[in-house]
PDB file of N, H, CA, C and O in Angstrom:
ATOM      1  N   MET A   1      28.212 -45.100  72.411  1.00  0.00           N
ATOM      2  CA  MET A   1      27.518 -44.458  73.511  1.00  0.00           C
ATOM      3  C   MET A   1      26.026 -44.770  73.394  1.00  0.00           C
ATOM      4  O   MET A   1      25.449 -44.705  72.308  1.00  0.00           O
ATOM      5  N   GLU A   2      25.427 -45.102  74.503  1.00  0.00           N
ATOM      6  H   GLU A   2      25.896 -45.155  75.385  1.00  0.00           H
ATOM      7  CA  GLU A   2      23.990 -45.373  74.572  1.00  0.00           C
ATOM      8  C   GLU A   2      23.329 -44.260  75.380  1.00  0.00           C
ATOM      9  O   GLU A   2      23.908 -43.742  76.335  1.00  0.00           O
ATOM     10  N   PHE A   3      22.124 -43.904  74.986  1.00  0.00           N
ATOM     11  H   PHE A   3      21.654 -44.324  74.210  1.00  0.00           H
ATOM     12  CA  PHE A   3      21.396 -42.822  75.648  1.00  0.00           C
ATOM     13  C   PHE A   3      20.044 -43.318  76.141  1.00  0.00           C
ATOM     14  O   PHE A   3      19.341 -44.039  75.433  1.00  0.00           O
ATOM     15  N   VAL A   4      19.690 -42.928  77.350  1.00  0.00           N
ATOM     16  H   VAL A   4      20.262 -42.343  77.925  1.00  0.00           H
ATOM     17  CA  VAL A   4      18.339 -43.111  77.875  1.00  0.00           C
ATOM     18  C   VAL A   4      17.742 -41.716  77.897  1.00  0.00           C
ATOM     19  O   VAL A   4      18.358 -40.779  78.404  1.00  0.00           O
ATOM     20  N   TYR A   5      16.540 -41.575  77.346  1.00  0.00           N
ATOM     21  H   TYR A   5      16.039 -42.336  76.933  1.00  0.00           H
ATOM     22  CA  TYR A   5      15.962 -40.243  77.193  1.00  0.00           C
ATOM     23  C   TYR A   5      14.513 -40.215  77.658  1.00  0.00           C
ATOM     24  O   TYR A   5      13.828 -41.237  77.689  1.00  0.00           O
ATOM     25  N   ILE A   6      14.067 -39.016  78.019  1.00  0.00           N
ATOM     26  H   ILE A   6      14.624 -38.186  77.995  1.00  0.00           H
ATOM     27  CA  ILE A   6      12.675 -38.797  78.411  1.00  0.00           C
ATOM     28  C   ILE A   6      12.125 -37.690  77.527  1.00  0.00           C
ATOM     29  O   ILE A   6      12.701 -36.607  77.425  1.00  0.00           O
ATOM     30  N   LEU A   7      11.003 -37.984  76.893  1.00  0.00           N
ATOM     31  H   LEU A   7      10.535 -38.864  76.976  1.00  0.00           H
ATOM     32  CA  LEU A   7      10.322 -37.013  76.042  1.00  0.00           C
ATOM     33  C   LEU A   7       9.032 -36.575  76.708  1.00  0.00           C
ATOM     34  O   LEU A   7       8.376 -37.368  77.383  1.00  0.00           O
ATOM     35  N   LYS A   8       8.671 -35.331  76.524  1.00  0.00           N
ATOM     36  H   LYS A   8       9.204 -34.687  75.976  1.00  0.00           H
ATOM     37  CA  LYS A   8       7.343 -34.859  76.933  1.00  0.00           C
ATOM     38  C   LYS A   8       6.514 -34.764  75.660  1.00  0.00           C
ATOM     39  O   LYS A   8       6.904 -34.107  74.694  1.00  0.00           O
ATOM     40  N   CYS A   9       5.374 -35.424  75.675  1.00  0.00           N
ATOM     41  H   CYS A   9       5.057 -35.958  76.459  1.00  0.00           H
ATOM     42  CA  CYS A   9       4.495 -35.444  74.510  1.00  0.00           C
ATOM     43  C   CYS A   9       3.539 -34.256  74.550  1.00  0.00           C
ATOM     44  O   CYS A   9       3.337 -33.636  75.595  1.00  0.00           O
ATOM     45  N   ASN A  10       2.963 -33.955  73.410  1.00  0.00           N
ATOM     46  H   ASN A  10       3.127 -34.458  72.562  1.00  0.00           H
ATOM     47  CA  ASN A  10       2.057 -32.820  73.260  1.00  0.00           C
ATOM     48  C   ASN A  10       0.839 -32.910  74.188  1.00  0.00           C
ATOM     49  O   ASN A  10       0.276 -31.884  74.568  1.00  0.00           O
ATOM     50  N   ASP A  11       0.431 -34.131  74.551  1.00  0.00           N
ATOM     51  H   ASP A  11       0.889 -34.964  74.242  1.00  0.00           H
ATOM     52  CA  ASP A  11      -0.738 -34.295  75.425  1.00  0.00           C
ATOM     53  C   ASP A  11      -0.371 -34.296  76.913  1.00  0.00           C
ATOM     54  O   ASP A  11      -1.225 -34.554  77.761  1.00  0.00           O
ATOM     55  N   GLY A  12       0.907 -34.006  77.232  1.00  0.00           N
ATOM     56  H   GLY A  12       1.600 -33.796  76.542  1.00  0.00           H
ATOM     57  CA  GLY A  12       1.335 -33.937  78.627  1.00  0.00           C
ATOM     58  C   GLY A  12       1.886 -35.233  79.186  1.00  0.00           C
ATOM     59  O   GLY A  12       2.375 -35.249  80.315  1.00  0.00           O
ATOM     60  N   THR A  13       1.821 -36.325  78.427  1.00  0.00           N
ATOM     61  H   THR A  13       1.423 -36.312  77.510  1.00  0.00           H
ATOM     62  CA  THR A  13       2.383 -37.593  78.889  1.00  0.00           C
ATOM     63  C   THR A  13       3.888 -37.612  78.612  1.00  0.00           C
ATOM     64  O   THR A  13       4.421 -36.757  77.905  1.00  0.00           O
ATOM     65  N   TYR A  14       4.553 -38.609  79.190  1.00  0.00           N
ATOM     66  H   TYR A  14       4.121 -39.303  79.765  1.00  0.00           H
ATOM     67  CA  TYR A  14       5.997 -38.755  79.022  1.00  0.00           C
ATOM     68  C   TYR A  14       6.305 -40.088  78.366  1.00  0.00           C
ATOM     69  O   TYR A  14       5.568 -41.061  78.525  1.00  0.00           O
ATOM     70  N   TYR A  15       7.399 -40.117  77.633  1.00  0.00           N
ATOM     71  H   TYR A  15       7.998 -39.327  77.504  1.00  0.00           H
ATOM     72  CA  TYR A  15       7.863 -41.335  76.972  1.00  0.00           C
ATOM     73  C   TYR A  15       9.333 -41.513  77.325  1.00  0.00           C
ATOM     74  O   TYR A  15      10.117 -40.568  77.228  1.00  0.00           O
ATOM     75  N   THR A  16       9.707 -42.716  77.731  1.00  0.00           N
ATOM     76  H   THR A  16       9.071 -43.484  77.809  1.00  0.00           H
ATOM     77  CA  THR A  16      11.093 -43.039  78.050  1.00  0.00           C
ATOM     78  C   THR A  16      11.589 -44.087  77.072  1.00  0.00           C
ATOM     79  O   THR A  16      10.890 -45.058  76.782  1.00  0.00           O
ATOM     80  N   GLY A  17      12.795 -43.888  76.566  1.00  0.00           N
ATOM     81  H   GLY A  17      13.362 -43.100  76.802  1.00  0.00           H
ATOM     82  CA  GLY A  17      13.365 -44.850  75.632  1.00  0.00           C
ATOM     83  C   GLY A  17      14.878 -44.837  75.688  1.00  0.00           C
ATOM     84  O   GLY A  17      15.479 -44.078  76.449  1.00  0.00           O
ATOM     85  N   HIS A  18      15.495 -45.694  74.866  1.00  0.00           N
ATOM     86  H   HIS A  18      15.007 -46.310  74.248  1.00  0.00           H
ATOM     87  CA  HIS A  18      16.952 -45.681  74.762  1.00  0.00           C
ATOM     88  C   HIS A  18      17.358 -45.861  73.304  1.00  0.00           C
ATOM     89  O   HIS A  18      16.623 -46.441  72.505  1.00  0.00           O
ATOM     90  N   THR A  19      18.535 -45.357  72.976  1.00  0.00           N
ATOM     91  H   THR A  19      19.132 -44.885  73.625  1.00  0.00           H
ATOM     92  CA  THR A  19      19.028 -45.379  71.600  1.00  0.00           C
ATOM     93  C   THR A  19      20.534 -45.156  71.601  1.00  0.00           C
ATOM     94  O   THR A  19      21.111 -44.750  72.610  1.00  0.00           O
ATOM     95  N   ASN A  20      21.163 -45.423  70.464  1.00  0.00           N
ATOM     96  H   ASN A  20      20.694 -45.753  69.645  1.00  0.00           H
ATOM     97  CA  ASN A  20      22.577 -45.072  70.321  1.00  0.00           C
ATOM     98  C   ASN A  20      22.756 -43.852  69.414  1.00  0.00           C
ATOM     99  O   ASN A  20      23.882 -43.425  69.159  1.00  0.00           O
ATOM    100  N   ASN A  21      21.639 -43.291  68.927  1.00  0.00           N
ATOM    101  H   ASN A  21      20.725 -43.638  69.134  1.00  0.00           H
ATOM    102  CA  ASN A  21      21.678 -42.084  68.088  1.00  0.00           C
ATOM    103  C   ASN A  21      20.511 -41.187  68.504  1.00  0.00           C
ATOM    104  O   ASN A  21      19.412 -41.294  67.959  1.00  0.00           O
ATOM    105  N   LEU A  22      20.752 -40.323  69.453  1.00  0.00           N
ATOM    106  H   LEU A  22      21.644 -40.236  69.896  1.00  0.00           H
ATOM    107  CA  LEU A  22      19.690 -39.534  70.075  1.00  0.00           C
ATOM    108  C   LEU A  22      18.999 -38.591  69.093  1.00  0.00           C
ATOM    109  O   LEU A  22      17.770 -38.545  69.048  1.00  0.00           O
ATOM    110  N   GLU A  23      19.763 -37.847  68.314  1.00  0.00           N
ATOM    111  H   GLU A  23      20.762 -37.884  68.351  1.00  0.00           H
ATOM    112  CA  GLU A  23      19.155 -36.891  67.375  1.00  0.00           C
ATOM    113  C   GLU A  23      18.253 -37.593  66.363  1.00  0.00           C
ATOM    114  O   GLU A  23      17.143 -37.135  66.091  1.00  0.00           O
ATOM    115  N   GLU A  24      18.729 -38.693  65.813  1.00  0.00           N
ATOM    116  H   GLU A  24      19.631 -39.065  66.034  1.00  0.00           H
ATOM    117  CA  GLU A  24      17.942 -39.443  64.827  1.00  0.00           C
ATOM    118  C   GLU A  24      16.670 -40.009  65.464  1.00  0.00           C
ATOM    119  O   GLU A  24      15.600 -39.988  64.856  1.00  0.00           O
ATOM    120  N   ARG A  25      16.796 -40.508  66.680  1.00  0.00           N
ATOM    121  H   ARG A  25      17.665 -40.525  67.175  1.00  0.00           H
ATOM    122  CA  ARG A  25      15.636 -41.117  67.347  1.00  0.00           C
ATOM    123  C   ARG A  25      14.547 -40.079  67.621  1.00  0.00           C
ATOM    124  O   ARG A  25      13.366 -40.367  67.425  1.00  0.00           O
ATOM    125  N   ILE A  26      14.917 -38.897  68.063  1.00  0.00           N
ATOM    126  H   ILE A  26      15.876 -38.664  68.222  1.00  0.00           H
ATOM    127  CA  ILE A  26      13.928 -37.846  68.322  1.00  0.00           C
ATOM    128  C   ILE A  26      13.280 -37.409  67.013  1.00  0.00           C
ATOM    129  O   ILE A  26      12.074 -37.170  66.956  1.00  0.00           O
ATOM    130  N   ARG A  27      14.092 -37.307  65.966  1.00  0.00           N
ATOM    131  H   ARG A  27      15.072 -37.502  66.013  1.00  0.00           H
ATOM    132  CA  ARG A  27      13.551 -36.961  64.644  1.00  0.00           C
ATOM    133  C   ARG A  27      12.506 -37.989  64.217  1.00  0.00           C
ATOM    134  O   ARG A  27      11.453 -37.625  63.693  1.00  0.00           O
ATOM    135  N   ARG A  28      12.793 -39.260  64.439  1.00  0.00           N
ATOM    136  H   ARG A  28      13.649 -39.555  64.865  1.00  0.00           H
ATOM    137  CA  ARG A  28      11.850 -40.319  64.061  1.00  0.00           C
ATOM    138  C   ARG A  28      10.574 -40.261  64.902  1.00  0.00           C
ATOM    139  O   ARG A  28       9.485 -40.524  64.392  1.00  0.00           O
ATOM    140  N   HIS A  29      10.701 -39.920  66.181  1.00  0.00           N
ATOM    141  H   HIS A  29      11.586 -39.707  66.595  1.00  0.00           H
ATOM    142  CA  HIS A  29       9.504 -39.742  67.016  1.00  0.00           C
ATOM    143  C   HIS A  29       8.635 -38.628  66.431  1.00  0.00           C
ATOM    144  O   HIS A  29       7.420 -38.783  66.316  1.00  0.00           O
ATOM    145  N   ASN A  30       9.248 -37.525  66.068  1.00  0.00           N
ATOM    146  H   ASN A  30      10.235 -37.399  66.162  1.00  0.00           H
ATOM    147  CA  ASN A  30       8.481 -36.388  65.550  1.00  0.00           C
ATOM    148  C   ASN A  30       7.961 -36.609  64.131  1.00  0.00           C
ATOM    149  O   ASN A  30       7.054 -35.902  63.692  1.00  0.00           O
ATOM    150  N   LYS A  31       8.521 -37.577  63.411  1.00  0.00           N
ATOM    151  H   LYS A  31       9.258 -38.151  63.768  1.00  0.00           H
ATOM    152  CA  LYS A  31       8.001 -37.936  62.087  1.00  0.00           C
ATOM    153  C   LYS A  31       6.823 -38.905  62.196  1.00  0.00           C
ATOM    154  O   LYS A  31       6.141 -39.164  61.204  1.00  0.00           O
ATOM    155  N   GLY A  32       6.580 -39.441  63.395  1.00  0.00           N
ATOM    156  H   GLY A  32       7.134 -39.230  64.201  1.00  0.00           H
ATOM    157  CA  GLY A  32       5.466 -40.358  63.585  1.00  0.00           C
ATOM    158  C   GLY A  32       5.826 -41.814  63.395  1.00  0.00           C
ATOM    159  O   GLY A  32       4.948 -42.626  63.101  1.00  0.00           O
ATOM    160  N   GLU A  33       7.085 -42.168  63.553  1.00  0.00           N
ATOM    161  H   GLU A  33       7.798 -41.508  63.791  1.00  0.00           H
ATOM    162  CA  GLU A  33       7.533 -43.542  63.338  1.00  0.00           C
ATOM    163  C   GLU A  33       7.498 -44.397  64.605  1.00  0.00           C
ATOM    164  O   GLU A  33       8.057 -45.493  64.620  1.00  0.00           O
ATOM    165  N   ASN A  34       6.860 -43.919  65.654  1.00  0.00           N
ATOM    166  H   ASN A  34       6.406 -43.028  65.642  1.00  0.00           H
ATOM    167  CA  ASN A  34       6.711 -44.674  66.897  1.00  0.00           C
ATOM    168  C   ASN A  34       5.233 -44.724  67.243  1.00  0.00           C
ATOM    169  O   ASN A  34       4.552 -43.698  67.225  1.00  0.00           O
ATOM    170  N   THR A  35       4.740 -45.902  67.556  1.00  0.00           N
ATOM    171  H   THR A  35       5.293 -46.735  67.571  1.00  0.00           H
ATOM    172  CA  THR A  35       3.310 -46.098  67.819  1.00  0.00           C
ATOM    173  C   THR A  35       2.793 -45.218  68.949  1.00  0.00           C
ATOM    174  O   THR A  35       1.735 -44.603  68.812  1.00  0.00           O
ATOM    175  N   TYR A  36       3.523 -45.147  70.068  1.00  0.00           N
ATOM    176  H   TYR A  36       4.382 -45.647  70.179  1.00  0.00           H
ATOM    177  CA  TYR A  36       3.029 -44.381  71.214  1.00  0.00           C
ATOM    178  C   TYR A  36       3.059 -42.883  70.953  1.00  0.00           C
ATOM    179  O   TYR A  36       2.090 -42.184  71.250  1.00  0.00           O
ATOM    180  N   THR A  37       4.153 -42.383  70.403  1.00  0.00           N
ATOM    181  H   THR A  37       4.940 -42.950  70.162  1.00  0.00           H
ATOM    182  CA  THR A  37       4.294 -40.931  70.260  1.00  0.00           C
ATOM    183  C   THR A  37       3.646 -40.369  69.000  1.00  0.00           C
ATOM    184  O   THR A  37       3.441 -39.159  68.906  1.00  0.00           O
ATOM    185  N   LYS A  38       3.322 -41.214  68.037  1.00  0.00           N
ATOM    186  H   LYS A  38       3.488 -42.197  68.113  1.00  0.00           H
ATOM    187  CA  LYS A  38       2.753 -40.713  66.776  1.00  0.00           C
ATOM    188  C   LYS A  38       1.540 -39.805  66.990  1.00  0.00           C
ATOM    189  O   LYS A  38       1.518 -38.703  66.441  1.00  0.00           O
ATOM    190  N   PRO A  39       0.525 -40.222  67.768  1.00  0.00           N
ATOM    191  CA  PRO A  39      -0.630 -39.334  67.956  1.00  0.00           C
ATOM    192  C   PRO A  39      -0.394 -38.231  68.995  1.00  0.00           C
ATOM    193  O   PRO A  39      -1.286 -37.423  69.257  1.00  0.00           O
ATOM    194  N   ARG A  40       0.795 -38.198  69.578  1.00  0.00           N
ATOM    195  H   ARG A  40       1.519 -38.854  69.365  1.00  0.00           H
ATOM    196  CA  ARG A  40       1.095 -37.244  70.653  1.00  0.00           C
ATOM    197  C   ARG A  40       2.170 -36.234  70.244  1.00  0.00           C
ATOM    198  O   ARG A  40       2.785 -35.597  71.100  1.00  0.00           O
ATOM    199  N   ARG A  41       2.390 -36.091  68.956  1.00  0.00           N
ATOM    200  H   ARG A  41       1.890 -36.608  68.261  1.00  0.00           H
ATOM    201  CA  ARG A  41       3.408 -35.161  68.447  1.00  0.00           C
ATOM    202  C   ARG A  41       2.926 -33.728  68.529  1.00  0.00           C
ATOM    203  O   ARG A  41       1.723 -33.470  68.538  1.00  0.00           O
ATOM    204  N   PRO A  42       3.872 -32.787  68.591  1.00  0.00           N
ATOM    205  CA  PRO A  42       5.323 -32.989  68.639  1.00  0.00           C
ATOM    206  C   PRO A  42       5.782 -33.394  70.035  1.00  0.00           C
ATOM    207  O   PRO A  42       5.093 -33.167  71.030  1.00  0.00           O
ATOM    208  N   VAL A  43       6.959 -33.997  70.077  1.00  0.00           N
ATOM    209  H   VAL A  43       7.519 -34.181  69.269  1.00  0.00           H
ATOM    210  CA  VAL A  43       7.552 -34.370  71.360  1.00  0.00           C
ATOM    211  C   VAL A  43       8.733 -33.456  71.637  1.00  0.00           C
ATOM    212  O   VAL A  43       9.363 -32.929  70.719  1.00  0.00           O
ATOM    213  N   GLU A  44       9.020 -33.278  72.922  1.00  0.00           N
ATOM    214  H   GLU A  44       8.508 -33.705  73.667  1.00  0.00           H
ATOM    215  CA  GLU A  44      10.118 -32.407  73.347  1.00  0.00           C
ATOM    216  C   GLU A  44      11.062 -33.208  74.237  1.00  0.00           C
ATOM    217  O   GLU A  44      10.617 -33.887  75.162  1.00  0.00           O
ATOM    218  N   LEU A  45      12.340 -33.133  73.968  1.00  0.00           N
ATOM    219  H   LEU A  45      12.701 -32.580  73.216  1.00  0.00           H
ATOM    220  CA  LEU A  45      13.333 -33.813  74.798  1.00  0.00           C
ATOM    221  C   LEU A  45      13.430 -33.091  76.138  1.00  0.00           C
ATOM    222  O   LEU A  45      13.742 -31.902  76.188  1.00  0.00           O
ATOM    223  N   ILE A  46      13.164 -33.813  77.220  1.00  0.00           N
ATOM    224  H   ILE A  46      12.910 -34.779  77.180  1.00  0.00           H
ATOM    225  CA  ILE A  46      13.236 -33.245  78.565  1.00  0.00           C
ATOM    226  C   ILE A  46      14.643 -33.426  79.131  1.00  0.00           C
ATOM    227  O   ILE A  46      15.243 -32.479  79.640  1.00  0.00           O
ATOM    228  N   THR A  47      15.163 -34.654  79.038  1.00  0.00           N
ATOM    229  H   THR A  47      14.675 -35.423  78.624  1.00  0.00           H
ATOM    230  CA  THR A  47      16.507 -34.943  79.538  1.00  0.00           C
ATOM    231  C   THR A  47      17.013 -36.235  78.929  1.00  0.00           C
ATOM    232  O   THR A  47      16.241 -37.022  78.381  1.00  0.00           O
ATOM    233  N   TYR A  48      18.303 -36.443  79.027  1.00  0.00           N
ATOM    234  H   TYR A  48      18.930 -35.804  79.472  1.00  0.00           H
ATOM    235  CA  TYR A  48      18.893 -37.706  78.602  1.00  0.00           C
ATOM    236  C   TYR A  48      20.127 -37.983  79.446  1.00  0.00           C
ATOM    237  O   TYR A  48      20.730 -37.068  80.005  1.00  0.00           O
ATOM    238  N   LEU A  49      20.492 -39.247  79.529  1.00  0.00           N
ATOM    239  H   LEU A  49      20.003 -39.991  79.074  1.00  0.00           H
ATOM    240  CA  LEU A  49      21.707 -39.673  80.212  1.00  0.00           C
ATOM    241  C   LEU A  49      22.493 -40.542  79.245  1.00  0.00           C
ATOM    242  O   LEU A  49      21.910 -41.326  78.497  1.00  0.00           O
ATOM    243  N   ALA A  50      23.807 -40.406  79.259  1.00  0.00           N
ATOM    244  H   ALA A  50      24.280 -39.769  79.867  1.00  0.00           H
ATOM    245  CA  ALA A  50      24.676 -41.179  78.376  1.00  0.00           C
ATOM    246  C   ALA A  50      25.329 -42.313  79.167  1.00  0.00           C
ATOM    247  O   ALA A  50      25.752 -42.130  80.309  1.00  0.00           O
ATOM    248  N   PHE A  51      25.403 -43.481  78.541  1.00  0.00           N
ATOM    249  H   PHE A  51      25.060 -43.631  77.614  1.00  0.00           H
ATOM    250  CA  PHE A  51      26.010 -44.664  79.143  1.00  0.00           C
ATOM    251  C   PHE A  51      27.015 -45.254  78.162  1.00  0.00           C
ATOM    252  O   PHE A  51      26.775 -45.274  76.955  1.00  0.00           O
ATOM    253  N   SER A  52      28.132 -45.732  78.679  1.00  0.00           N
ATOM    254  H   SER A  52      28.327 -45.716  79.660  1.00  0.00           H
ATOM    255  CA  SER A  52      29.099 -46.407  77.813  1.00  0.00           C
ATOM    256  C   SER A  52      28.743 -47.883  77.662  1.00  0.00           C
ATOM    257  O   SER A  52      29.246 -48.554  76.762  1.00  0.00           O
ATOM    258  N   ASP A  53      27.886 -48.383  78.529  1.00  0.00           N
ATOM    259  H   ASP A  53      27.477 -47.837  79.260  1.00  0.00           H
ATOM    260  CA  ASP A  53      27.492 -49.789  78.541  1.00  0.00           C
ATOM    261  C   ASP A  53      26.017 -49.919  78.148  1.00  0.00           C
ATOM    262  O   ASP A  53      25.144 -49.369  78.819  1.00  0.00           O
ATOM    263  N   LYS A  54      25.745 -50.640  77.070  1.00  0.00           N
ATOM    264  H   LYS A  54      26.454 -51.087  76.525  1.00  0.00           H
ATOM    265  CA  LYS A  54      24.372 -50.802  76.576  1.00  0.00           C
ATOM    266  C   LYS A  54      23.482 -51.482  77.619  1.00  0.00           C
ATOM    267  O   LYS A  54      22.320 -51.108  77.779  1.00  0.00           O
ATOM    268  N   TYR A  55      24.014 -52.467  78.321  1.00  0.00           N
ATOM    269  H   TYR A  55      24.958 -52.771  78.191  1.00  0.00           H
ATOM    270  CA  TYR A  55      23.238 -53.188  79.325  1.00  0.00           C
ATOM    271  C   TYR A  55      22.816 -52.253  80.459  1.00  0.00           C
ATOM    272  O   TYR A  55      21.677 -52.315  80.921  1.00  0.00           O
ATOM    273  N   LYS A  56      23.724 -51.392  80.906  1.00  0.00           N
ATOM    274  H   LYS A  56      24.650 -51.341  80.530  1.00  0.00           H
ATOM    275  CA  LYS A  56      23.384 -50.450  81.983  1.00  0.00           C
ATOM    276  C   LYS A  56      22.328 -49.449  81.519  1.00  0.00           C
ATOM    277  O   LYS A  56      21.453 -49.061  82.294  1.00  0.00           O
ATOM    278  N   ALA A  57      22.409 -49.034  80.263  1.00  0.00           N
ATOM    279  H   ALA A  57      23.120 -49.349  79.634  1.00  0.00           H
ATOM    280  CA  ALA A  57      21.395 -48.125  79.714  1.00  0.00           C
ATOM    281  C   ALA A  57      20.031 -48.810  79.718  1.00  0.00           C
ATOM    282  O   ALA A  57      19.031 -48.214  80.118  1.00  0.00           O
ATOM    283  N   PHE A  58      19.997 -50.059  79.273  1.00  0.00           N
ATOM    284  H   PHE A  58      20.809 -50.544  78.948  1.00  0.00           H
ATOM    285  CA  PHE A  58      18.743 -50.808  79.241  1.00  0.00           C
ATOM    286  C   PHE A  58      18.175 -50.972  80.651  1.00  0.00           C
ATOM    287  O   PHE A  58      16.973 -50.806  80.858  1.00  0.00           O
ATOM    288  N   GLU A  59      19.021 -51.293  81.608  1.00  0.00           N
ATOM    289  H   GLU A  59      19.998 -51.428  81.441  1.00  0.00           H
ATOM    290  CA  GLU A  59      18.571 -51.465  82.993  1.00  0.00           C
ATOM    291  C   GLU A  59      18.042 -50.152  83.575  1.00  0.00           C
ATOM    292  O   GLU A  59      17.051 -50.153  84.306  1.00  0.00           O
ATOM    293  N   PHE A  60      18.695 -49.036  83.255  1.00  0.00           N
ATOM    294  H   PHE A  60      19.500 -49.035  82.661  1.00  0.00           H
ATOM    295  CA  PHE A  60      18.226 -47.750  83.771  1.00  0.00           C
ATOM    296  C   PHE A  60      16.894 -47.365  83.127  1.00  0.00           C
ATOM    297  O   PHE A  60      16.016 -46.826  83.800  1.00  0.00           O
ATOM    298  N   GLU A  61      16.740 -47.636  81.842  1.00  0.00           N
ATOM    299  H   GLU A  61      17.453 -48.074  81.295  1.00  0.00           H
ATOM    300  CA  GLU A  61      15.451 -47.384  81.185  1.00  0.00           C
ATOM    301  C   GLU A  61      14.356 -48.210  81.860  1.00  0.00           C
ATOM    302  O   GLU A  61      13.263 -47.709  82.125  1.00  0.00           O
ATOM    303  N   LYS A  62      14.657 -49.466  82.131  1.00  0.00           N
ATOM    304  H   LYS A  62      15.545 -49.873  81.916  1.00  0.00           H
ATOM    305  CA  LYS A  62      13.694 -50.345  82.801  1.00  0.00           C
ATOM    306  C   LYS A  62      13.320 -49.781  84.177  1.00  0.00           C
ATOM    307  O   LYS A  62      12.152 -49.808  84.565  1.00  0.00           O
ATOM    308  N   TYR A  63      14.305 -49.277  84.902  1.00  0.00           N
ATOM    309  H   TYR A  63      15.254 -49.256  84.587  1.00  0.00           H
ATOM    310  CA  TYR A  63      14.056 -48.671  86.213  1.00  0.00           C
ATOM    311  C   TYR A  63      13.135 -47.460  86.077  1.00  0.00           C
ATOM    312  O   TYR A  63      12.189 -47.314  86.851  1.00  0.00           O
ATOM    313  N   LEU A  64      13.401 -46.590  85.099  1.00  0.00           N
ATOM    314  H   LEU A  64      14.170 -46.708  84.470  1.00  0.00           H
ATOM    315  CA  LEU A  64      12.575 -45.391  84.924  1.00  0.00           C
ATOM    316  C   LEU A  64      11.125 -45.741  84.603  1.00  0.00           C
ATOM    317  O   LEU A  64      10.216 -44.974  84.919  1.00  0.00           O
ATOM    318  N   LYS A  65      10.908 -46.893  83.978  1.00  0.00           N
ATOM    319  H   LYS A  65      11.647 -47.516  83.721  1.00  0.00           H
ATOM    320  CA  LYS A  65       9.549 -47.305  83.627  1.00  0.00           C
ATOM    321  C   LYS A  65       8.851 -48.019  84.786  1.00  0.00           C
ATOM    322  O   LYS A  65       7.660 -48.318  84.702  1.00  0.00           O
ATOM    323  N   SER A  66       9.585 -48.291  85.866  1.00  0.00           N
ATOM    324  H   SER A  66      10.552 -48.048  85.934  1.00  0.00           H
ATOM    325  CA  SER A  66       8.992 -48.940  87.040  1.00  0.00           C
ATOM    326  C   SER A  66       8.303 -47.894  87.911  1.00  0.00           C
ATOM    327  O   SER A  66       8.426 -46.695  87.660  1.00  0.00           O
ATOM    328  N   GLY A  67       7.593 -48.338  88.914  1.00  0.00           N
ATOM    329  H   GLY A  67       7.493 -49.312  89.118  1.00  0.00           H
ATOM    330  CA  GLY A  67       6.924 -47.418  89.833  1.00  0.00           C
ATOM    331  C   GLY A  67       7.901 -46.477  90.523  1.00  0.00           C
ATOM    332  O   GLY A  67       7.650 -45.275  90.613  1.00  0.00           O
ATOM    333  N   SER A  68       9.016 -47.017  91.012  1.00  0.00           N
ATOM    334  H   SER A  68       9.221 -47.993  90.939  1.00  0.00           H
ATOM    335  CA  SER A  68      10.028 -46.185  91.675  1.00  0.00           C
ATOM    336  C   SER A  68      10.650 -45.199  90.703  1.00  0.00           C
ATOM    337  O   SER A  68      10.894 -44.044  91.054  1.00  0.00           O
ATOM    338  N   GLY A  69      10.905 -45.647  89.493  1.00  0.00           N
ATOM    339  H   GLY A  69      10.706 -46.584  89.209  1.00  0.00           H
ATOM    340  CA  GLY A  69      11.498 -44.774  88.485  1.00  0.00           C
ATOM    341  C   GLY A  69      10.575 -43.644  88.092  1.00  0.00           C
ATOM    342  O   GLY A  69      11.021 -42.515  87.884  1.00  0.00           O
ATOM    343  N   LYS A  70       9.290 -43.938  87.987  1.00  0.00           N
ATOM    344  H   LYS A  70       8.927 -44.854  88.155  1.00  0.00           H
ATOM    345  CA  LYS A  70       8.323 -42.882  87.655  1.00  0.00           C
ATOM    346  C   LYS A  70       8.280 -41.840  88.764  1.00  0.00           C
ATOM    347  O   LYS A  70       8.176 -40.644  88.492  1.00  0.00           O
ATOM    348  N   ALA A  71       8.361 -42.293  90.022  1.00  0.00           N
ATOM    349  H   ALA A  71       8.446 -43.265  90.243  1.00  0.00           H
ATOM    350  CA  ALA A  71       8.392 -41.357  91.149  1.00  0.00           C
ATOM    351  C   ALA A  71       9.677 -40.533  91.111  1.00  0.00           C
ATOM    352  O   ALA A  71       9.656 -39.339  91.408  1.00  0.00           O
ATOM    353  N   PHE A  72      10.788 -41.158  90.750  1.00  0.00           N
ATOM    354  H   PHE A  72      10.805 -42.129  90.508  1.00  0.00           H
ATOM    355  CA  PHE A  72      12.070 -40.474  90.628  1.00  0.00           C
ATOM    356  C   PHE A  72      11.990 -39.352  89.593  1.00  0.00           C
ATOM    357  O   PHE A  72      12.560 -38.280  89.796  1.00  0.00           O
ATOM    358  N   CYS A  73      11.297 -39.589  88.506  1.00  0.00           N
ATOM    359  H   CYS A  73      10.833 -40.460  88.342  1.00  0.00           H
ATOM    360  CA  CYS A  73      11.181 -38.603  87.421  1.00  0.00           C
ATOM    361  C   CYS A  73      10.306 -37.414  87.802  1.00  0.00           C
ATOM    362  O   CYS A  73      10.444 -36.335  87.227  1.00  0.00           O
ATOM    363  N   GLN A  74       9.415 -37.600  88.758  1.00  0.00           N
ATOM    364  H   GLN A  74       9.302 -38.477  89.225  1.00  0.00           H
ATOM    365  CA  GLN A  74       8.531 -36.515  89.165  1.00  0.00           C
ATOM    366  C   GLN A  74       9.350 -35.472  89.860  1.00  0.00           C
ATOM    367  O   GLN A  74       8.813 -34.453  90.295  1.00  0.00           O
TER     368      GLN A  74
END
């Protein structure tokens, strides 16, 4: 299972990513193992979607990072 997730950072910004282990990935964000979220900790999981296809998860993450996807998230 692949997950696309949205985190809210401590400074009010959002981070979108994908992983196959959601709990571990969020733990790593909060430990400071990601360049973008490290200075913006702690992070909070806002939502996630599960995909059985890794390619579809990647494409949806890409969409969320586009202009239309950012508007969709608002």
